[in-house]
C-alpha positions in Angstrom: 46.8 133.2 65.9 47.5 135.7 69.5 45.1 134.1 71.2 47.2 130.4 70.4 50.2 132.2 71.2 49.0 133.1 74.7 47.7 129.6 75.8 51.0 128.4 74.5 52.8 130.9 76.6 50.1 129.8 79.3 51.1 126.3 79.5 54.5 126.3 79.2 54.4 128.9 82.2 52.4 126.3 84.6 54.6 123.7 83.5 57.7 125.8 84.7 56.1 126.4 87.4 54.9 122.8 88.4 59.1 122.4 88.2 60.0 125.0 90.1 57.8 123.6 93.2 58.9 120.2 92.3 62.4 121.3 92.6 62.1 123.3 96.1 60.2 119.8 97.2 63.3 117.9 96.3 65.5 120.6 97.8 63.8 120.8 101.3 64.0 116.4 101.2 67.6 116.8 100.2 67.7 119.1 103.4 65.8 117.2 105.8 68.0 113.9 104.8 71.0 115.5 105.0 70.7 117.6 108.0 67.9 116.0 109.8 67.8 112.0 109.3 71.4 111.9 107.6 73.0 110.2 110.9 69.9 107.7 111.0 70.4 106.7 107.0 73.9 107.1 107.0 74.1 104.4 109.8 71.6 102.3 108.0 73.7 102.0 105.2 76.8 101.2 107.2 74.9 98.2 108.9 73.5 97.0 105.3 77.1 97.2 104.1 79.8 96.6 107.0 78.8 94.1 109.4 80.4 92.1 112.3 80.8 88.7 111.2 81.5 86.1 114.6 84.8 84.0 114.3 84.7 80.4 115.7 87.2 79.8 118.3 89.8 76.9 118.0 87.3 74.5 119.4 89.1 72.3 122.4 90.3 68.7 121.0 88.8 65.1 122.3 92.1 62.6 123.4 91.9 59.1 124.4 93.5 58.1 127.8 96.8 58.0 126.6 96.9 61.0 124.9 96.0 59.9 121.5 93.4 62.6 119.6 89.6 61.1 119.2 89.0 64.8 117.8 90.8 67.6 116.8 90.0 71.4 115.0 91.9 71.6 112.0 91.8 75.4 110.3 91.8 75.9 106.7 92.2 79.2 104.6 90.4 80.0 102.1 92.7 82.9 99.6 90.7 85.1 97.5 91.7 88.4 95.3 90.0 91.9 95.4 91.7 92.4 91.9 89.9 96.5 92.2 91.6 97.1 95.3 95.3 96.9 93.8 96.7 99.9 91.6 97.8 99.7 88.2 101.2 100.4 89.3 101.1 97.5 91.9 98.9 95.1 89.7 101.3 95.0 86.9 105.0 95.0 88.7 103.3 91.7 90.7 101.6 89.8 89.2 104.0 87.8 87.6 106.1 87.2 90.3 103.0 86.2 92.0 101.9 84.0 89.3 105.2 82.4 89.5 105.3 81.6 93.0 101.7 80.1 93.0 102.8 78.4 90.0 105.7 76.2 91.9 103.9 76.4 95.4 100.8 74.3 93.6 102.3 72.5 91.0 100.5 74.6 87.9 101.8 77.3 85.2 102.6 80.5 86.2 100.8 81.6 82.7 97.4 79.8 84.3 97.9 81.8 87.5 98.8 85.3 85.2 95.8 85.0 83.0 93.3 84.4 86.1 94.6 87.5 87.7 93.7 89.2 84.5 90.9 88.4 83.7 89.7 89.2 87.4 91.5 92.4 87.1 89.1 92.7 83.4 85.7 91.9 85.1 86.6 93.8 88.3 85.7 90.6 90.6 86.5 91.7 94.4 86.5 88.5 95.3 88.4 85.9 93.4 88.7 82.8 94.7 92.6 81.6 94.8 92.7 78.6 96.9 91.1 76.8 99.6 91.6 74.5 102.2 94.8 75.3 103.2 96.8 74.5 106.6 98.5 77.5 108.5 101.8 76.5 107.2 100.5 77.1 103.5 98.9 80.0 104.7 101.5 82.3 105.9 103.9 81.6 102.4 100.7 82.6 100.4 100.6 85.5 102.8 104.4 86.2 101.8 104.1 86.5 98.1 104.6 89.5 96.0 101.8 91.3 96.0 100.3 89.4 99.2 102.5 90.7 101.7 101.6 94.0 100.8 98.3 93.9 102.4 94.9 93.4 101.9 94.0 96.9 100.9 96.9 97.1 98.6 97.6 93.8 97.9 94.1 92.6 97.3 94.8 89.9 99.5 91.6 88.1 101.5 91.9 85.4 103.3 88.8 83.7 105.2 89.2 80.8 107.9 87.4 77.9 108.6 87.3 75.2 111.5 87.6 71.6 110.5 86.6 68.7 112.7 88.4 65.5 112.3 88.1 62.3 113.9 92.2 60.9 113.3 90.8 57.2 114.3 88.2 56.9 111.6 84.1 55.8 112.0 85.7 54.1 115.8 83.2 55.5 118.4 82.3 58.6 115.9 78.7 58.7 117.9 79.5 58.5 120.9 82.5 61.2 120.3 79.4 62.9 118.4 79.4 66.3 116.9 77.8 69.8 117.6 76.3 72.3 115.1 74.6 75.8 115.2 71.2 76.3 113.8 70.2 79.6 112.5 68.7 80.8 115.3 72.3 80.3 117.0 70.9 77.4 119.3 73.8 74.4 119.4 72.7 70.8 118.7 74.0 67.7 118.3 75.4 64.3 120.0 77.8 62.5 122.0 81.0 64.2 123.8 81.0 67.1 121.7 77.3 67.9 122.5 77.7 67.3 125.9 80.6 69.7 126.9 80.2 71.8 123.8 80.4 74.7 127.0 84.2 74.2 127.3 85.0 72.8 123.9 83.7 75.6 122.1 85.8 78.6 123.7 84.1 82.0 122.8 84.0 83.4 119.5 85.2 86.2 117.9 84.4 89.2 115.5 86.0 90.5 112.5 84.3 93.5 110.4 83.5 92.5 106.5 82.4 95.3 104.2 79.9 94.1 101.2 81.1 93.6 98.0 78.3 92.0 96.7 74.9 89.8 96.7 76.0 87.5 98.6 79.7 88.6 98.9 81.7 90.3 102.3 85.1 91.3 101.9 87.1 91.5 105.4 88.4 95.3 106.1 91.4 94.2 107.6 93.6 91.0 108.4 93.0 92.0 112.1 89.8 90.9 114.3 88.1 93.4 116.1 87.7 91.0 119.3 90.3 87.9 119.1 88.3 84.4 119.8 89.7 82.0 122.7 89.8 78.5 121.9 87.7 76.1 124.2 89.4 73.6 126.4 90.2 70.0 125.6 89.0 66.9 127.3 90.7 63.6 127.7 88.3 60.8 127.5 88.2 57.5 129.2 88.2 55.3 126.0 91.3 53.5 125.6 92.1 53.4 121.5 92.9 50.1 121.2 90.6 48.1 123.4 88.3 50.4 120.9 89.7 49.2 118.0 89.1 45.1 119.5 85.5 45.6 120.2 85.0 47.9 117.3 85.9 44.6 115.0 85.1 42.6 117.0 81.8 43.3 116.2 81.6 44.3 113.0 82.7 41.0 112.0 79.6 39.2 114.5 77.1 41.5 112.8 79.0 40.7 109.6 78.7 36.9 109.7 74.6 36.7 111.4 73.3 39.6 108.6 72.5 41.5 112.0 70.4 44.8 111.5 72.2 46.4 114.5 74.5 45.8 118.0 76.3 47.3 120.0 79.6 46.8 123.1 81.0 48.1 125.9 83.7 47.9 127.6 83.8 49.1 131.0 85.9 49.6 134.1 85.0 48.0 136.9 86.6 50.2 139.8 86.2 53.9 138.1 83.3 52.8 135.8 85.4 54.3 132.7 84.3 53.5 130.1 86.9 52.0 128.0 86.0 51.3 124.2 81.9 51.8 123.2 80.9 50.5 119.6 77.0 50.8 118.0 77.2 49.4 114.8 73.6 49.6 112.5 73.1 48.5 109.3 73.0 50.5 106.2 71.4 51.0 102.7 74.7 49.8 101.1 74.7 46.5 103.2 77.9 47.8 105.4 77.7 48.8 108.9 78.3 52.3 110.3 77.8 54.4 113.4 74.2 56.2 113.1 72.8 55.9 116.2 74.1 55.7 120.3 72.2 52.3 121.0 73.9 51.5 124.2 72.8 54.9 125.7 69.8 55.0 124.0 67.9 52.0 123.0 66.0 50.5 125.7 64.7 46.7 124.9 63.5 43.4 127.1 67.0 42.4 128.3 65.7 38.7 128.4 67.9 36.4 130.6 70.6 39.0 131.2 68.4 40.0 133.5 67.6 36.9 135.3 70.6 37.4 137.2 69.1 40.8 138.8 65.9 39.1 139.4 68.2 36.5 141.1 70.2 38.5 143.3 67.4 40.4 144.5 66.0 37.1 145.7 69.3 35.5 147.3 69.7 39.2 149.3 66.5 39.0 150.6 67.4 35.3 151.9 64.1 34.0 149.9 66.0 31.5 148.0 69.4 30.0 148.7 71.5 28.7 145.8 70.9 25.0 146.5 67.5 25.7 146.7 65.7 23.1 144.3 63.1 23.9 141.8 61.0 21.5 139.9 61.4 22.3 135.9 59.2 19.5 134.7 59.8 18.8 131.5 60.6 21.8 129.7 57.1 23.6 130.4 54.6 25.1 132.4 51.7 27.2 132.7 52.0 30.7 134.5 48.7 32.5 134.9 47.6 31.0 131.7 50.8 31.6 129.9 52.4 28.7 128.6 56.5 29.3 128.8 58.8 26.8 127.7 63.1 26.2 128.3 65.4 26.1 125.0 66.0 22.5 126.7 64.2 19.9 125.0 62.3 17.6 127.7 63.5 19.7 130.0 65.8 20.0 133.5 63.8 18.3 136.0 64.4 19.2 139.7 67.1 21.6 139.6 68.8 23.6 142.3 68.7 27.5 141.4 72.3 28.2 140.7 72.2 25.3 138.2 69.2 26.5 137.0 70.5 30.2 136.4 73.9 28.4 134.8 71.4 26.7 132.5 69.6 29.8 132.0 65.6 28.2 132.5 62.7 30.2 132.1 60.9 28.3 134.1 63.6 27.8 137.1 63.6 31.7 137.6 60.0 32.2 137.2 59.2 29.4 139.5 61.8 30.9 142.5 60.2 34.2 142.3 56.6 33.4 141.4 56.8 31.7 144.9 58.6 34.1 146.9 57.1 37.0 146.2 53.3 36.0 145.0 51.9 37.3 147.9 54.2 40.3 148.4 55.0 41.7 144.6 55.9 45.2 145.9 59.0 43.9 148.3 60.4 42.6 145.0 59.8 45.9 143.1 61.3 47.7 146.4 64.3 46.0 146.4 65.0 46.4 142.7 63.9 50.3 142.9 66.4 50.0 145.7 69.1 49.7 142.9 68.0 52.1 140.6 66.4 49.6 138.1 63.8 52.0 136.9 65.8 55.3 136.7 68.1 57.0 134.3 71.8 57.1 135.2 71.9 60.6 134.5 74.7 60.0 131.9 75.9 64.3 130.9 75.3 62.5 127.1 72.3 63.2 125.6 69.1 61.1 124.5 69.9 58.2 127.8 66.8 56.0 127.2 64.3 55.6 129.7 64.4 51.5 132.1 60.3 50.7 132.4 59.4 48.5 135.1 56.0 47.7 135.9 54.4 47.9 139.6 51.4 46.5 141.3 48.3 48.4 141.2 49.9 50.0 137.8 48.0 50.1 134.6 50.9 47.2 133.2 50.8 44.9 136.1 49.2 41.1 136.0 50.1 38.0 138.0 52.2 37.5 134.7 54.4 40.5 135.8 56.4 38.7 138.1 57.2 35.7 137.2 57.9 37.4 133.5 60.4 40.1 135.0 61.9 37.0 136.4 63.3 36.1 132.8 63.5 39.7 131.4 60.6 40.3 130.0 57.8 42.8 130.7 60.9 45.4 131.7 63.1 47.7 129.5 66.5 48.8 130.2 69.5 49.9 128.1 72.7 48.1 127.5 74.5 50.8 129.8 72.1 50.4 132.4 71.9 46.4 132.6 76.0 46.7 132.6 76.4 49.2 135.2 74.6 46.6 137.7 76.9 43.4 136.1 79.8 46.2 136.8 78.8 46.6 140.3 78.9 42.7 140.9 82.6 42.9 139.7 83.0 45.5 142.2 81.9 44.0 145.3 78.4 45.5 145.2 80.2 49.1 144.3 77.9 50.4 142.2 79.2 53.5 140.3 78.2 55.0 137.5 79.4 55.1 133.9 81.6 57.7 133.1 83.4 59.1 129.3 85.7 61.8 130.9 88.5 62.1 132.7 89.7 65.6 133.2 89.2 68.7 131.5 92.2 70.6 131.1 93.8 73.9 128.5 97.2 73.3 127.5 99.0 72.0 130.4 96.4 73.6 133.0 93.9 71.2 134.9 90.8 72.4 134.9 88.6 69.5 136.8 89.4 66.4 137.0 87.0 63.3 137.0 86.4 60.9 139.7 84.3 57.5 140.1 80.7 58.6 140.9 79.1 56.0 143.6 75.7 55.7 142.9 75.5 52.7 145.3 78.0 52.1 148.1 76.8 48.3 148.9 74.1 46.7 146.6 74.1 43.9 148.8 76.0 41.9 151.5 79.6 40.0 150.6 77.9 36.7 150.6 75.4 37.6 148.3 78.1 38.9 145.8 80.2 36.1 146.4 77.8 33.4 145.2 76.7 35.8 142.2 80.3 35.3 141.0 80.8 31.7 141.6 77.4 31.2 140.0 78.2 33.1 136.9 81.7 31.9 136.5 80.0 28.5 136.1 77.9 30.1 133.5 80.6 29.7 130.9 82.4 26.9 132.6 79.7 24.5 132.9 76.2 26.1 131.8 74.7 28.1 128.7 78.1 29.9 127.9 80.3 27.1 128.3 81.3 27.5 124.8 83.4 30.1 125.5 85.2 29.0 128.3 88.6 29.0 128.3 91.3 27.4 130.3 93.9 30.8 129.2 92.0 33.2 131.1 88.7 33.2 133.0 85.1 35.4 132.5 82.2 34.7 134.6 78.4 36.3 133.0 75.4 35.5 131.3 73.9 34.7 128.1 70.8 36.4 127.0 67.9 35.8 123.6 65.0 37.0 124.1 62.3 37.4 121.6 62.1 40.9 119.6 58.9 42.7 118.4 56.9 39.4 119.5 53.6 41.2 120.1 53.9 41.8 116.0 51.4 40.2 113.5 53.6 37.6 111.5 55.9 36.9 114.1 56.1 33.1 114.0 56.3 33.7 110.1 59.5 36.5 110.7 61.5 35.4 114.2 63.5 37.9 115.2 65.7 38.0 118.3 67.9 39.9 120.5 71.2 38.4 121.1 73.1 39.6 124.4 76.1 38.4 126.5 77.3 40.8 130.0 79.7 39.9 132.3 83.4 40.5 133.4 86.9 39.3 133.5 88.8 37.9 135.0 86.3 36.1 137.1 88.7 35.7 140.2 89.7 39.6 140.0 87.9 41.2 137.7 89.2 44.4 135.9 86.8 45.0 133.1 83.1 44.2 132.8 81.5 44.2 129.2 77.8 44.1 127.5 77.2 42.6 123.8 74.0 43.1 122.7 72.8 42.0 118.9 69.6 42.6 117.2 68.2 40.8 114.6 70.7 38.2 113.6 69.7 35.9 111.0 68.4 32.4 112.4 69.3 30.8 109.7 72.6 30.8 111.2 71.9 31.1 115.1 70.1 33.7 117.8 71.7 32.2 120.7 73.0 35.0 122.7 76.3 32.3 123.6 76.9 31.7 119.8 75.9 35.5 118.6 77.0 37.5 121.5 79.4 35.3 123.0 81.9 35.4 120.5 82.4 38.9 120.5 82.2 39.2 124.5 85.3 36.6 124.9 86.9 38.0 121.8 87.3 41.3 123.7 88.4 39.9 127.3 90.5 37.5 125.4 92.4 40.9 123.5 92.9 42.7 126.6 94.1 40.3 129.1 96.3 39.4 126.7 97.6 43.0 125.5 97.0 44.1 129.4 98.3 41.6 131.8 96.1 42.3 135.4 99.7 41.4 137.6 102.0 43.7 137.3 105.1 43.7 139.2 108.2 46.4 139.7 110.4 43.3 137.7 107.5 43.4 134.6 107.6 47.1 134.4 111.3 47.3 133.7 110.8 44.7 131.0 111.1 45.4 127.6 109.1 44.0 124.0 112.2 44.0 121.3 109.8 44.0 118.8 107.9 47.1 119.9 110.8 48.6 121.0 112.3 47.7 117.5 109.4 48.9 115.3 109.5 52.3 118.2 113.6 52.7 116.7 112.5 52.1 113.3 110.0 54.8 113.3 111.8 57.3 115.3 114.6 57.4 112.6 112.1 58.0 109.9 110.5 60.8 111.7 114.0 62.7 112.1 115.3 61.9 108.7 114.8 64.4 105.6 112.7 63.3 103.6 113.0 64.2 99.8 110.9 61.2 98.2 108.0 59.4 99.5 109.0 57.1 103.1 107.4 53.7 103.1 105.1 53.7 105.6 102.6 49.8 104.4 103.4 47.6 107.4 103.0 50.6 110.1 100.2 51.2 112.9 97.8 54.5 110.8 98.1 56.6 113.4 102.2 56.7 113.1 101.9 57.0 109.2 99.4 59.9 109.1 101.6 61.8 111.7 105.1 61.2 109.5 103.6 61.7 106.1 101.5 64.9 107.3 104.9 65.8 108.6 106.8 66.1 105.5 103.9 68.1 103.8 101.2 65.3 102.0 97.9 65.9 102.3 96.8 62.0 104.0 93.5 60.6 103.3 93.1 57.3 105.2 90.3 54.2 104.0 89.9 51.8 107.0 91.3 51.2 109.9 94.8 49.5 112.1 97.6 49.3 110.2 99.1 50.2 106.5 98.2 47.8 103.8 98.9 50.5 100.5 99.6 53.4 100.1 99.0 55.0 96.9 101.7 57.1 96.5 104.9 54.6 96.1 108.2 54.9 98.1 111.4 56.3 96.9 109.5 58.5 94.3 109.8 62.7 94.4 106.4 64.0 95.7 105.4 68.0 96.2 104.2 69.6 99.2 100.0 69.5 99.4 100.2 66.1 97.3 97.5 63.9 97.9 98.5 60.1 99.6 95.7 57.5 100.2 96.2 55.1 102.9 94.3 51.8 103.1 94.6 50.2 106.4 92.8 47.3 107.8 
């Protein structure tokens, strides 16, 4: 018995001793943590629970040439509530008045808001979402409501700001305007002007301290930022909203009629190289056409007959041919070095002048003229093209420019057939904008300018940088050559392949193009694909604008020739611009006013000045004017389509509440 008691006592002493030693070790560790590594661990804890978040600066706006907004940053605010930090006295005192104000503002019952607040209080929710996507003026109102005006600590008021990029003119030219995003590694990526000038547009970000309150949830420690963001610069682009609208809808109409795969149109001001309109549309899965890729800048393709003008210009300037030189095209079929080519006219054109060969777009005629002139020395022909930078990119600020390709003698892509093939636009590739740049040089009396998308960079009323015409080549050829080229290109429309486009009301000059696409692929004869194009300038006698239209894979059941498919888009654009923007201005004309325009402006101005208690009538108004009017009176506007308002979801004359949504259908 005594032995058992002794064993039990020994075990007790052993356990007690072990616990004592363990307690000493814990005490030592606590002392070490507190006094030796305490600062390090506290810093680690703070880093995990308090973090500096980036605040994006307000991105600069992108404007059209007349000051219309193309892209703008709109601040949106998200309001949340910390139900824990508010004292019981303040909560009970203000929850009722706060709920009442919220109910009045957002057209909801005060009871539902109070119930939501009390539920958050009971659940100790420190990050309850109350409302999101508030505009600045509404955010200021909410911030001044009972309880919230006490601030984040006493009032539980939490605000998160984000910036939303909006495009007032909708999808028109959206690919050229582009976008910019930031990935997880902090690198920026995107397309169009937004990316090209991102360093200037994005400004400098600010910083704001936030505290971690739950998994994945961070609460701002105060209303004030640690570092205030600096807004980005604004960009004034060269895009003209009216021309963009005309070009976009003219292209869309033709793509839809011909069930084409994709297409692009570019309008450029001759003397400056300013791109006034650029539209790129592609067929998507739902059967609609959308801007998905900037074909005008990025897509290199075999230009076909539009290249004949460039080949013709080279031989003309080199004095290898003149416009009167006769070429025998025969019966419409000819073999070049074992390869048979044909002209589009059944039976051929027979003996015709060089000028006529270009007017009727004779493949045989151009092939013979160039081959006869340069077969013994093809490098001479290539060197002329190289002097015009035909084999070089334009060096545009917008990323993704397609690389042109031109075969060179002694290169792996060269053969005897390369020379005549190039004469009628095969065996080499160019982008639409690269082709247009050469045509624009003809219109510009031989001065080749780089296409330009930006006029200036500014902040508020201060100019930061102004962009001028960038001359690539001060003279591509003699004035005599330019004069002859212009005359032949005008005759293309008057009596050549583009004669269906001729108008007595205004003059145009250009060249049609019809090229086989993917003809090397098996089964092409069973599924023929073409690229239809038209490039030129207007008015023919005093060019102000150049334009190129490219339409890929139109339905051959409806047509595929450039004059029929792409030509009408060019004519519609030229006709509309010519009508809307007269090219001969006088002092007397500047003082004249259009009564209908004045009447529209007076009506709009009167409506803006009125105090509206009911929904105004905006049908018939320009979409941008309607949006401005409705948003200024507090409505949330949703736009469908482009152009003028043909329908409004809220009937005119009916009462409305601020923040209420209205849908405008434009056409």
